[in-house]
DSSP file (Angstrom, degrees, kcal/mol; ACC not computed):
  #  RESIDUE AA STRUCTURE BP1 BP2  ACC     N-H-->O    O-->H-N    N-H-->O    O-->H-N    TCO  KAPPA ALPHA  PHI   PSI    X-CA   Y-CA   Z-CA
    1    1 A X              0   0    0      0, 0.0     2,-0.2     0, 0.0     0, 0.0   0.000 360.0 360.0 360.0 137.1   13.3  -20.2    3.3
    2    2 A X        -     0   0    0      1,-0.1     2,-0.2     3,-0.0     3,-0.0  -0.587 360.0-104.6 -91.6 153.2   12.3  -17.5    5.8
    3    3 A X        -     0   0    0     -2,-0.2     2,-0.3     1,-0.1    -1,-0.1  -0.526  36.2-113.0 -74.2 138.4   12.2  -13.8    5.2
    4    4 A X        -     0   0    0     -2,-0.2    17,-3.4     2,-0.0     2,-0.4  -0.581  36.0-175.2 -71.9 129.0   15.0  -11.8    6.8
    5    5 A X  E     -A   20   0A   0     -2,-0.3     2,-0.4    15,-0.2    15,-0.2  -0.981   5.5-168.3-129.7 119.0   13.7   -9.5    9.5
    6    6 A X  E     -A   19   0A   0     13,-2.8    13,-2.6    -2,-0.4     2,-0.3  -0.886  10.1-150.0-103.7 136.1   16.0   -7.0   11.2
    7    7 A X  E     -A   18   0A   0     -2,-0.4     2,-0.3    11,-0.2    11,-0.2  -0.790  15.7-176.4-104.8 152.3   14.8   -5.2   14.3
    8    8 A X  E     +A   17   0A   0      9,-2.3     9,-2.3    -2,-0.3     2,-0.3  -0.951   6.1 169.4-143.2 158.9   15.9   -1.8   15.4
    9    9 A X  E     -A   16   0A   0     89,-3.0     7,-0.2    -2,-0.3     2,-0.0  -0.972  30.9-106.8-168.5 155.9   15.4    0.6   18.2
   10   10 A X        -     0   0    0      5,-1.8     3,-0.4    -2,-0.3    71,-0.0  -0.235  46.2 -94.8 -79.8 175.0   16.6    3.8   19.8
   11   11 A X  S    S+     0   0    0      1,-0.2    -1,-0.1     2,-0.1    87,-0.0   0.871 123.8  40.6 -60.5 -42.4   18.7    4.1   23.0
   12   12 A X  S    S-     0   0    0      1,-0.0    -1,-0.2    67,-0.0     0, 0.0   0.615 108.3-120.3 -87.1 -11.5   15.7    4.6   25.3
   13   13 A X  S    S+     0   0    0     -3,-0.4    -2,-0.1     2,-0.2    -1,-0.0   0.473  79.6 118.8  89.3   1.9   13.5    2.1   23.6
   14   14 A X  S    S+     0   0    0      1,-0.1     2,-0.5    -5,-0.0    -3,-0.0   0.838  72.1  51.8 -70.1 -32.0   10.7    4.5   22.7
   15   15 A X        +     0   0    0     43,-0.1    -5,-1.8    41,-0.0     2,-0.4  -0.923  66.7 173.9-109.6 126.9   11.1    3.9   19.0
   16   16 A X  E     +AB   9  57A   0     41,-1.9    40,-2.1    -2,-0.5    41,-1.7  -0.975   5.6 174.4-129.2 145.3   11.1    0.3   17.6
   17   17 A X  E     -AB   8  55A   0     -9,-2.3    -9,-2.3    -2,-0.4     2,-0.4  -0.950  19.6-145.5-145.7 163.8   11.2   -0.7   13.9
   18   18 A X  E     -AB   7  54A   0     36,-2.4    36,-2.4    -2,-0.3     2,-0.4  -0.985   4.2-160.5-130.5 144.6   11.4   -3.7   11.6
   19   19 A X  E     -AB   6  53A   0    -13,-2.6   -13,-2.8    -2,-0.4     2,-0.4  -0.997  14.0-156.0-123.1 126.4   13.1   -4.0    8.2
   20   20 A X  E     +A    5   0A   0     32,-2.2   -15,-0.2    -2,-0.4     2,-0.1  -0.866  52.4   1.7-108.7 134.2   12.0   -6.9    6.0
   21   21 A X  S    S-     0   0    0    -17,-3.4     2,-0.3    -2,-0.4   -15,-0.1  -0.331 101.8 -34.8  90.3-174.1   14.1   -8.5    3.3
   22   22 A X        -     0   0    0     -2,-0.1     2,-0.1     1,-0.1    -2,-0.1  -0.629  59.1-118.0 -85.2 138.5   17.6   -7.7    2.2
   23   23 A X        -     0   0    0     -2,-0.3    25,-0.2     1,-0.1     3,-0.1  -0.449  14.4-144.6 -67.2 150.8   19.0   -4.1    2.2
   24   24 A X  S    S+     0   0    0     23,-2.0     2,-0.3     1,-0.2    24,-0.2   0.593  78.7  23.3 -91.5 -10.7   19.9   -2.9   -1.2
   25   25 A X  E     +C   47   0B   0     22,-1.1    22,-3.5     2,-0.0     2,-0.4  -0.980  52.4 179.0-158.0 137.8   22.9   -0.9    0.0
   26   26 A X  E     +C   46   0B   0     -2,-0.3     2,-0.3    20,-0.2    20,-0.2  -0.971  28.8 131.9-140.3 126.4   25.3   -0.7    2.9
   27   27 A X  E     -C   45   0B   0     18,-2.1    18,-3.5    -2,-0.4     2,-0.3  -0.968  45.4-111.6-161.7 169.5   28.1    1.8    3.0
   28   28 A X  E     -C   44   0B   0     -2,-0.3     2,-0.3    16,-0.3    16,-0.2  -0.768  24.4-166.5-110.4 160.7   29.8    4.4    5.2
   29   29 A X  E     +C   43   0B   0     14,-2.2    14,-1.9    -2,-0.3    -2,-0.0  -0.991  18.1 175.7-145.0 148.6   29.8    8.1    5.0
   30   30 A X        +     0   0    0     -2,-0.3    -1,-0.0    12,-0.2    12,-0.0   0.032  32.2 138.6-143.3  29.0   31.8   10.9    6.6
   31   31 A X     >  -     0   0    0      1,-0.1     4,-2.6     4,-0.0     5,-0.2  -0.282  67.7 -99.8 -73.1 167.9   30.7   14.1    5.0
   32   32 A X  H  > S+     0   0    0      1,-0.2     4,-2.3     2,-0.2     5,-0.2   0.894 119.9  48.5 -56.4 -47.1   30.1   17.2    7.1
   33   33 A X  H  > S+     0   0    0      1,-0.2     4,-2.6     2,-0.2    -1,-0.2   0.925 113.7  46.3 -63.0 -44.9   26.3   17.0    7.4
   34   34 A X  H  > S+     0   0    0      2,-0.2     4,-2.4     1,-0.2     5,-0.3   0.909 111.7  51.3 -65.6 -41.6   26.4   13.3    8.3
   35   35 A X  H  X>S+     0   0    0     -4,-2.6     4,-2.5     1,-0.2     5,-0.9   0.929 114.2  43.8 -60.8 -44.2   29.1   13.8   10.9
   36   36 A X  H  <5S+     0   0    0     -4,-2.3    -2,-0.2    -5,-0.2    -1,-0.2   0.904 114.6  48.6 -69.3 -40.5   27.2   16.6   12.6
   37   37 A X  H  <5S+     0   0    0     -4,-2.6    -1,-0.2    -5,-0.2    -2,-0.2   0.875 121.1  35.7 -67.0 -37.3   23.9   14.8   12.5
   38   38 A X  H  <5S-     0   0    0     -4,-2.4    -2,-0.2     2,-0.2    -1,-0.2   0.786 100.7-131.6 -87.1 -30.7   25.3   11.6   13.9
   39   39 A X  T  <5S+     0   0    0     -4,-2.5     2,-0.3     1,-0.3    -3,-0.2   0.770  72.8  86.3  83.0  27.2   27.8   13.2   16.3
   40   40 A X  S   <S-     0   0    0     -5,-0.9    -1,-0.3    -6,-0.3    -2,-0.2  -0.903  92.0 -95.2-148.2 175.0   30.7   11.0   15.2
   41   41 A X  S    S-     0   0    0     -2,-0.3     2,-0.3     1,-0.2    -6,-0.1   0.765  99.5 -17.8 -70.7 -25.1   33.5   10.8   12.6
   42   42 A X        -     0   0    0     -7,-0.1     2,-0.3    -8,-0.1   -12,-0.2  -0.975  58.3-150.1-165.2 168.5   31.4    8.5   10.3
   43   43 A X  E     -C   29   0B   0    -14,-1.9   -14,-2.2    -2,-0.3     2,-0.5  -0.971  21.3-119.6-142.1 160.4   28.5    6.2   10.2
   44   44 A X  E     -C   28   0B   0     -2,-0.3    52,-2.4   -16,-0.2     2,-0.4  -0.901  29.1-154.7 -98.6 127.4   27.4    3.1    8.3
   45   45 A X  E     -CD  27  95B   0    -18,-3.5   -18,-2.1    -2,-0.5     2,-0.5  -0.859   3.1-158.4-103.8 138.0   24.2    3.7    6.3
   46   46 A X  E     -CD  26  94B   0     48,-2.8    48,-2.6    -2,-0.4     2,-0.5  -0.974  12.0-146.1-118.0 122.9   21.9    0.8    5.4
   47   47 A X  E     +CD  25  93B   0    -22,-3.5   -23,-2.0    -2,-0.5   -22,-1.1  -0.778  23.5 166.4 -97.8 127.5   19.5    1.3    2.5
   48   48 A X  E     - D   0  92B   0     44,-2.9    44,-2.8    -2,-0.5     2,-0.2  -0.900  41.2-104.3-126.5 158.4   16.1   -0.2    2.4
   49   49 A X    >>  -     0   0    0     -2,-0.3     3,-2.3    42,-0.2     4,-0.7  -0.614  38.6-113.8 -75.9 145.2   13.1    0.4    0.2
   50   50 A X  G >4 S+     0   0    0      1,-0.3     3,-1.0    -2,-0.2    -1,-0.1   0.833 116.5  57.6 -52.5 -35.6   10.4    2.4    2.0
   51   51 A X  G 34 S+     0   0    0      1,-0.2    -1,-0.3    39,-0.1   -31,-0.0   0.661 102.2  56.4 -72.2 -13.0    8.0   -0.5    1.9
   52   52 A X  G <4 S+     0   0    0     -3,-2.3   -32,-2.2   -33,-0.1     2,-0.4   0.658  97.2  74.8 -85.5 -17.8   10.6   -2.7    3.7
   53   53 A X  E <<  +B   19   0A   0     -3,-1.0     2,-0.4    -4,-0.7   -34,-0.2  -0.834  57.0 172.1-106.3 129.5   10.8   -0.3    6.7
   54   54 A X  E     -B   18   0A   0    -36,-2.4   -36,-2.4    -2,-0.4     2,-0.6  -0.974  28.9-140.8-141.8 123.8    8.1    0.0    9.3
   55   55 A X  E     +B   17   0A   0     -2,-0.4   -38,-0.3   -38,-0.2     3,-0.1  -0.729  22.2 178.9 -76.5 122.4    8.0    1.8   12.7
   56   56 A X  E     +     0   0A   0    -40,-2.1     2,-0.3    -2,-0.6   -39,-0.2   0.558  64.4  25.4-104.2 -11.4    6.3   -0.6   15.0
   57   57 A X  E    S+B   16   0A   0    -41,-1.7   -41,-1.9     1,-0.1    -1,-0.3  -0.966 103.7   3.8-153.6 135.5    6.4    1.6   18.2
   58   58 A X  S    S-     0   0    0     -2,-0.3     2,-0.4   -43,-0.2   -43,-0.1  -0.082  73.2 -83.6  88.7 175.7    6.7    5.3   18.9
   59   59 A X        -     0   0    0    -44,-0.0    16,-0.5   -45,-0.0     2,-0.1  -0.991  36.7-139.2-125.1 125.7    6.7    8.4   16.9
   60   60 A X  E     -E   74   0B   0     -2,-0.4     2,-0.3    14,-0.1    14,-0.2  -0.474   9.6-137.1 -81.5 155.2    9.9    9.8   15.3
   61   61 A X  E     -E   73   0B   0     12,-2.9    12,-2.2    -2,-0.1     2,-0.3  -0.768  21.0-152.3-102.0 156.1   10.9   13.4   15.2
   62   62 A X  E     -E   72   0B   0     -2,-0.3     2,-0.3    10,-0.2    10,-0.2  -0.919  14.0-174.4-132.0 158.2   12.3   14.9   12.0
   63   63 A X  E     -E   71   0B   0      8,-2.2     8,-2.9    -2,-0.3     2,-0.4  -0.986   5.1-164.6-149.2 140.2   14.6   17.8   11.1
   64   64 A X        +     0   0    0     -2,-0.3     6,-0.1     6,-0.2     3,-0.1  -0.967  22.8 157.1-132.3 118.8   15.6   19.2    7.7
   65   65 A X  S    S+     0   0    0     -2,-0.4     2,-0.5     4,-0.3    -1,-0.1   0.726  75.6  54.5 -99.0 -36.6   18.6   21.5    7.1
   66   66 A X  S >  S-     0   0    0      3,-0.4     3,-2.4     1,-0.0    -1,-0.2  -0.875 101.1-105.8-101.2 125.8   19.0   20.6    3.5
   67   67 A X  T 3  S+     0   0    0     -2,-0.5     3,-0.1     1,-0.3    -2,-0.1  -0.250 104.9  12.5 -53.1 129.6   15.9   21.1    1.3
   68   68 A X  T 3  S+     0   0    0      1,-0.2    18,-3.3    18,-0.1     2,-0.6   0.265 104.9 100.9  88.3 -11.5   14.4   17.7    0.4
   69   69 A X  E <   - F   0  85B   0     -3,-2.4     2,-0.5    16,-0.2    -3,-0.4  -0.938  50.6-172.8-111.1 120.3   16.5   15.8    2.9
   70   70 A X  E     - F   0  84B   0     14,-2.8    14,-2.1    -2,-0.6     2,-0.3  -0.953   6.2-159.6-117.7 120.8   14.7   14.8    6.2
   71   71 A X  E     -EF  63  83B   0     -8,-2.9    -8,-2.2    -2,-0.5     2,-0.3  -0.765   9.5-150.4 -97.4 144.1   16.6   13.2    9.0
   72   72 A X  E     +EF  62  82B   0     10,-2.8     9,-2.8    -2,-0.3    10,-1.2  -0.871  22.1 157.5-118.1 150.5   14.7   11.3   11.7
   73   73 A X  E     -EF  61  80B   0    -12,-2.2   -12,-2.9    -2,-0.3     2,-0.5  -0.964  46.6 -84.8-158.6 166.2   15.5   10.7   15.4
   74   74 A X  E  >  -E   60   0B   0      5,-2.1     4,-1.4    -2,-0.3   -14,-0.1  -0.706  28.7-150.1 -80.5 128.3   14.0    9.9   18.7
   75   75 A X  T  4 S+     0   0    0    -16,-0.5    -1,-0.1    -2,-0.5   -15,-0.1   0.664  92.9  47.4 -72.8 -16.2   12.6   12.9   20.4
   76   76 A X  T  4 S+     0   0    0      3,-0.1    -1,-0.1     1,-0.0    -2,-0.0   0.922 129.5  13.2 -89.7 -53.7   13.2   11.5   23.9
   77   77 A X  T  4 S-     0   0    0      2,-0.1    -2,-0.2     0, 0.0    -1,-0.0   0.590  93.6-124.2-104.0 -12.0   16.8   10.2   23.8
   78   78 A X     <  +     0   0    0     -4,-1.4    -3,-0.1     1,-0.2     0, 0.0   0.467  48.4 162.6  86.1   1.0   18.1   11.8   20.5
   79   79 A X        -     0   0    0     -6,-0.1    -5,-2.1     1,-0.1    -1,-0.2  -0.297  40.7-120.0 -57.4 133.3   19.2    8.6   18.8
   80   80 A X  E     +F   73   0B   0     -7,-0.2    -7,-0.3   -42,-0.2    -1,-0.1  -0.550  32.0 177.7 -73.1 138.4   19.6    9.1   15.1
   81   81 A X  E     -     0   0B   0     -9,-2.8    14,-2.1     1,-0.4     2,-0.3   0.792  45.4 -85.4-107.2 -54.0   17.3    6.8   13.0
   82   82 A X  E     -FG  72  94B   0    -10,-1.2   -10,-2.8    12,-0.3    -1,-0.4  -0.968  35.2 -96.5 175.1-160.1   18.0    7.7    9.4
   83   83 A X  E     -FG  71  93B   0     10,-2.5    10,-2.3    -2,-0.3     2,-0.4  -0.991  11.4-152.9-151.6 159.4   17.2   10.0    6.5
   84   84 A X  E     -F   70   0B   0    -14,-2.1   -14,-2.8    -2,-0.3     2,-0.5  -0.998   9.9-153.4-133.3 135.3   15.1   10.2    3.4
   85   85 A X  E >   -F   69   0B   0      6,-0.5     3,-2.1     3,-0.4     6,-0.3  -0.951  10.3-149.0-112.2 119.6   15.9   12.3    0.3
   86   86 A X  G >  S+     0   0    0    -18,-3.3     3,-0.6    -2,-0.5    -1,-0.1   0.756  97.4  65.7 -58.2 -24.6   13.0   13.5   -1.8
   87   87 A X  G 3  S+     0   0    0      1,-0.3    -1,-0.3   -19,-0.2     2,-0.2   0.683 110.8  34.8 -72.0 -17.8   15.2   13.2   -4.9
   88   88 A X  G X  S+     0   0    0     -3,-2.1     3,-1.5     3,-0.1    -3,-0.4  -0.615  73.6 171.1-132.8  72.3   15.4    9.4   -4.4
   89   89 A X  T <  S+     0   0    0     -3,-0.6   -39,-0.2     1,-0.3    -1,-0.1   0.654  70.9  62.7 -64.2 -18.0   12.0    8.6   -3.1
   90   90 A X  T 3  S+     0   0    0    -41,-0.1     2,-0.4   -40,-0.1    -1,-0.3   0.171  94.4  77.8 -93.2  19.7   12.4    4.8   -3.4
   91   91 A X    <   -     0   0    0     -3,-1.5    -6,-0.5    -6,-0.3     2,-0.4  -0.994  51.0-177.2-134.5 134.3   15.3    4.8   -0.9
   92   92 A X  E     -D   48   0B   0    -44,-2.8   -44,-2.9    -2,-0.4     2,-0.5  -0.999  14.5-155.9-126.6 126.2   15.3    5.0    2.9
   93   93 A X  E     -DG  47  83B   0    -10,-2.3   -10,-2.5    -2,-0.4     2,-0.4  -0.899   8.1-169.9-110.3 131.5   18.7    5.1    4.8
   94   94 A X  E     -DG  46  82B   0    -48,-2.6   -48,-2.8    -2,-0.5   -12,-0.3  -0.925  24.1-118.0-119.1 142.4   19.1    3.9    8.4
   95   95 A X  E >   -D   45   0B   0    -14,-2.1     3,-1.9    -2,-0.4     4,-0.4  -0.543  20.7-125.4 -79.2 144.6   22.1    4.4   10.6
   96   96 A X  G >  S+     0   0    0    -52,-2.4     3,-1.5     1,-0.3    -1,-0.1   0.817 107.8  66.6 -58.1 -31.9   23.8    1.3   11.9
   97   97 A X  G 3  S+     0   0    0      1,-0.3    -1,-0.3   -53,-0.2   -88,-0.1   0.689  90.7  63.3 -64.7 -17.9   23.5    2.5   15.4
   98   98 A X  G <         0   0    0     -3,-1.9   -89,-3.0     1,-0.2    -1,-0.3   0.688 360.0 360.0 -78.8 -18.8   19.7    2.2   15.2
   99   99 A X    <         0   0    0     -3,-1.5    -1,-0.2    -4,-0.4    -2,-0.2   0.447 360.0 360.0 -87.9 360.0   20.0   -1.6   14.7
C-alpha cells in the first residue's frame, strides 16, 4: 500500500506544500475570525500533525491577531494557507482552498 500524499499550493503558485498520510480531522468553521481571515462565509479546515505537513516551495507570511494563534498566507497573492494554535502544538490546520 502506498502512502497518501496530498499536494497544495496558493493561487499564484509561489507556495507549494505536501501533506503525507491521513488527516486526523476535517470539519468546517464559520466563526467571526475564520470568516474574516478567509474572506468567505465559512471554510473547511483539514487537520494534520506538524510532521505530516511540509512547505516544499516558497516562504509563507504569518499574522496573529489572537495571542498564540498564527495564520499563514502567501505574501504575493494573499491565499490563505492555514493556522497553528500554540495551545494545541501537535495540530496544524490547512484551509481546503489551499489544496
